[in-house]
C-alpha distance (Angstrom), angle and dihedral (degrees) to the residues before:
residue distance angle dihedral
M1 . . .
T2 3.81 . .
A3 3.83 112.4 .
A4 3.73 122.1 -158.0
I5 3.81 91.6 -141.6
V6 3.82 129.6 20.2
E7 3.86 121.9 -176.8
R8 3.84 113.7 -170.0
Y9 3.86 118.5 -157.3
G10 3.81 103.6 172.2
D11 3.77 129.3 -147.6
F12 3.78 132.3 -15.1
A13 3.78 140.3 165.9
F14 3.80 129.1 -151.3
E15 3.73 108.7 -151.8
R16 3.75 142.9 169.1
A17 3.75 122.9 -151.0
G18 3.81 124.9 169.9
G19 3.82 90.5 -3.7
L20 3.82 94.0 -58.0
C21 3.78 121.1 112.6
R22 3.76 120.3 -145.3
L23 3.83 142.1 162.6
R24 3.79 125.0 -122.2
T25 3.81 130.3 -166.2
A26 3.76 130.2 -147.6
A27 3.79 87.0 -113.7
G28 3.75 90.8 63.1
L29 3.83 99.4 -103.7
T30 3.82 116.4 138.2
F31 3.84 122.9 -159.3
A32 3.77 113.4 -157.8
A33 3.78 140.3 161.9
S34 3.76 137.7 -157.3
A35 3.78 118.8 -86.1
G36 3.79 120.8 -108.8
A37 3.76 128.8 -139.0
V38 3.83 116.4 -54.1
G39 3.79 109.3 -87.3
S40 3.77 94.4 16.5
G41 3.79 94.4 114.0
I42 3.80 134.1 -100.8
A43 3.80 113.1 2.6
G44 3.86 117.8 -149.3
V45 3.72 134.7 2.5
D46 3.85 116.6 -10.5
T47 3.84 107.1 154.4
L48 3.85 139.5 57.9
G49 3.73 128.6 179.7
V50 3.81 144.0 74.6
P51 3.83 111.8 -56.6
E52 3.83 99.6 -165.0
A53 3.81 127.5 19.5
A54 3.79 137.3 135.7
A55 3.80 120.5 -122.3
P56 3.74 111.8 -107.7
A57 3.78 116.6 -102.6
G58 3.76 118.6 -92.5
V59 3.77 97.9 19.3
S60 3.80 129.4 116.2
E61 3.82 105.2 -179.0
Q62 3.77 136.0 51.9
F63 3.88 123.7 -162.8
L64 3.76 132.9 -162.7
R65 3.83 115.1 -164.5
L66 3.73 131.3 -178.2
R67 3.79 147.2 130.8
F68 3.76 118.7 -118.1
R69 3.81 141.4 -171.4
S70 3.78 132.1 -176.6
R71 3.91 113.8 -140.6
G72 3.79 97.7 -173.8
F73 3.85 100.1 -33.3
F74 3.82 95.6 109.6
T75 3.80 92.1 46.3
A76 3.84 98.3 40.4
E77 3.81 95.3 47.3
P78 3.83 106.1 24.9
E79 3.82 91.3 169.1
A80 3.82 94.2 52.3
H81 3.82 134.4 92.3
L82 3.74 141.9 -179.0
A83 3.83 118.1 -119.7
L84 3.82 119.2 -150.1
G85 3.82 123.5 -172.4
V86 3.80 142.4 171.7
M87 3.81 136.9 -176.2
G88 3.79 87.3 39.9
T89 3.78 149.5 85.4
W90 3.82 135.8 -115.5
R91 3.74 144.6 -175.5
K92 3.80 137.2 -176.2
T93 3.76 122.7 -120.3
D94 3.82 111.7 -84.9
P95 3.82 109.5 -131.4
S96 3.84 93.0 -168.0
S97 3.80 95.9 56.8
G98 3.83 101.8 21.3
G99 3.78 90.4 -120.4
G100 3.76 112.7 160.4
G101 3.77 128.6 -118.4
L102 3.81 120.2 -103.1
L103 3.86 136.9 -152.7
I104 3.83 115.3 177.6
G105 3.85 122.8 165.6
H106 3.76 144.9 61.8
G107 3.69 122.7 -59.2
L108 3.83 152.8 103.8
I109 3.82 144.0 -101.1
I110 3.81 132.5 -120.8
G111 3.76 111.8 -155.0
N112 3.83 136.7 21.7
V113 3.82 125.0 -9.1
S114 3.82 95.4 144.8
G115 3.78 92.3 126.5
A116 3.78 97.1 51.8
P117 3.85 125.9 87.4
D118 3.85 109.1 -81.7
G119 3.84 90.3 1.7
C120 3.75 118.4 149.6
R121 3.81 111.1 -92.8
E122 3.81 91.5 -138.6
A123 3.76 125.2 64.2
P124 2.92 145.8 -118.5
V125 3.84 96.9 29.8
V126 3.85 143.1 129.6
Q127 3.77 116.7 -103.4
I128 3.80 135.2 170.4
E129 3.75 115.8 -109.9
S130 3.77 129.4 -174.3
F131 3.84 110.5 -144.8
R132 3.83 100.2 -152.0
A133 3.81 123.3 -169.8
T134 3.83 90.0 -116.5
S135 3.83 103.5 28.8
N136 3.87 141.9 -10.7
A137 3.77 126.2 -108.8
L138 3.75 129.2 -161.3
L139 3.85 112.3 -149.0
A140 3.80 111.5 -129.1
G141 3.77 118.6 -132.1
T142 3.81 94.6 31.1
C143 3.84 99.0 100.0
S144 3.71 124.2 133.7
P145 3.83 124.8 -143.8
R146 3.82 115.1 -82.4
L147 3.79 112.5 -72.5
E148 3.75 123.2 -128.8
E149 3.84 132.7 -137.2
S150 3.80 116.2 -106.2
A151 3.83 93.6 13.0
W152 3.81 123.4 124.9
Y153 3.84 118.6 -131.3
R154 3.74 131.1 -175.4
L155 3.84 115.3 -139.6
Q156 3.77 135.0 -172.4
L157 3.85 120.7 -171.3
R158 3.80 116.9 -167.3
A159 3.85 127.5 -174.3
T160 3.76 129.6 179.5
R161 3.77 133.7 -152.9
N162 3.82 91.2 -113.6
G163 3.84 91.4 59.6
G164 3.84 102.0 -93.1
I165 3.76 117.4 148.5
A166 3.80 124.2 -170.7
Y167 3.79 139.0 161.0
L168 3.86 137.0 -167.2
L169 3.81 118.8 -154.4
H170 3.90 125.6 -167.4
D171 3.70 129.8 179.4
A172 3.82 120.7 -129.8
S173 3.82 92.1 -86.6
G174 3.89 91.8 56.8
T175 3.72 96.3 -105.8
V176 3.78 114.2 146.2
L177 3.79 109.6 -117.8
T178 3.85 99.3 173.0
N179 3.78 134.3 5.2
V180 3.82 109.8 175.0
A181 3.79 141.9 148.5
G182 3.73 135.6 -166.7
S183 3.76 144.8 157.7
D184 3.78 140.3 -141.8
P185 3.76 113.7 -136.7
A186 3.81 89.9 -171.7
A187 3.78 94.8 54.6
D188 3.82 113.4 129.4
V189 3.83 99.3 -172.9
P190 3.84 109.4 146.0
P191 3.83 114.3 -114.6
G192 3.73 123.0 -107.2
L193 3.79 100.5 35.3
G194 3.79 121.6 142.5
G195 3.79 106.3 175.7
W196 3.79 121.4 122.7
W197 3.77 138.3 -172.5
I198 3.76 149.3 -178.6
T199 3.82 116.9 -156.8
H200 3.81 140.0 157.2
V201 3.79 120.0 -132.4
F202 3.84 138.4 -177.7
S203 3.92 84.4 25.2
D204 3.77 97.1 126.0
H205 3.79 101.4 82.1
H206 3.77 95.0 97.4
P207 3.83 108.6 27.3
E208 3.81 90.6 164.6
R209 3.84 89.7 68.9
D210 3.81 118.4 84.5
W211 3.84 121.7 -145.0
V212 3.85 143.4 162.0
F213 3.78 128.7 -146.3
D214 3.82 112.7 -165.2
I215 3.84 124.2 -150.7
A216 3.79 118.1 -173.1
D217 3.84 136.6 179.9
L218 3.82 91.4 12.2
E219 3.82 113.1 -173.9
I220 3.75 139.7 162.0
A221 3.76 121.6 -149.8
W222 3.82 139.8 -178.7
R223 3.77 134.6 -163.4
């Protein structure tokens, strides 16, 4: 595949140590934040990406590609998942005004959504999710095989202007585990968005348990 635009971001790791979440880069930089009150939710840094951007002119598809590995995340927070999205926009909750957080776009999850409508019964897995402006929708029939701790996987997420969402998942040997596509006819994502994100959610049930989630070879592409 020849992409019109490719943006390479490198390697990162989400991690939690001593109850505080942070983000590390391969260059040794660490991004951290102060902890909130006990029981108030995730403390620290839990999201990376571009909150607001316009899609480049003349393109119809956006891709997010990376390799990932859980080092204790799936086990420490069995009810949690990561959400990845493209062709969208996002913001964090504003504690000064009470304004709510936002995720709008086309994407997928990595982890556990077994308790949600149309969520995969097994966990942890990869599954397509449509992040609507008014609600989210998991797409039935788009589940990957069960993921393993300490194993590397290669993932490509693709979204199209007409609402298509697809992903391709390989294991470390290059074997294709899942190659699936879907669409959400009820999606109400505004056109022309180019923001993207990776975030972990529902990952504050066991703050006493440390974990790391590695992200490598992260890149965003358009064509």
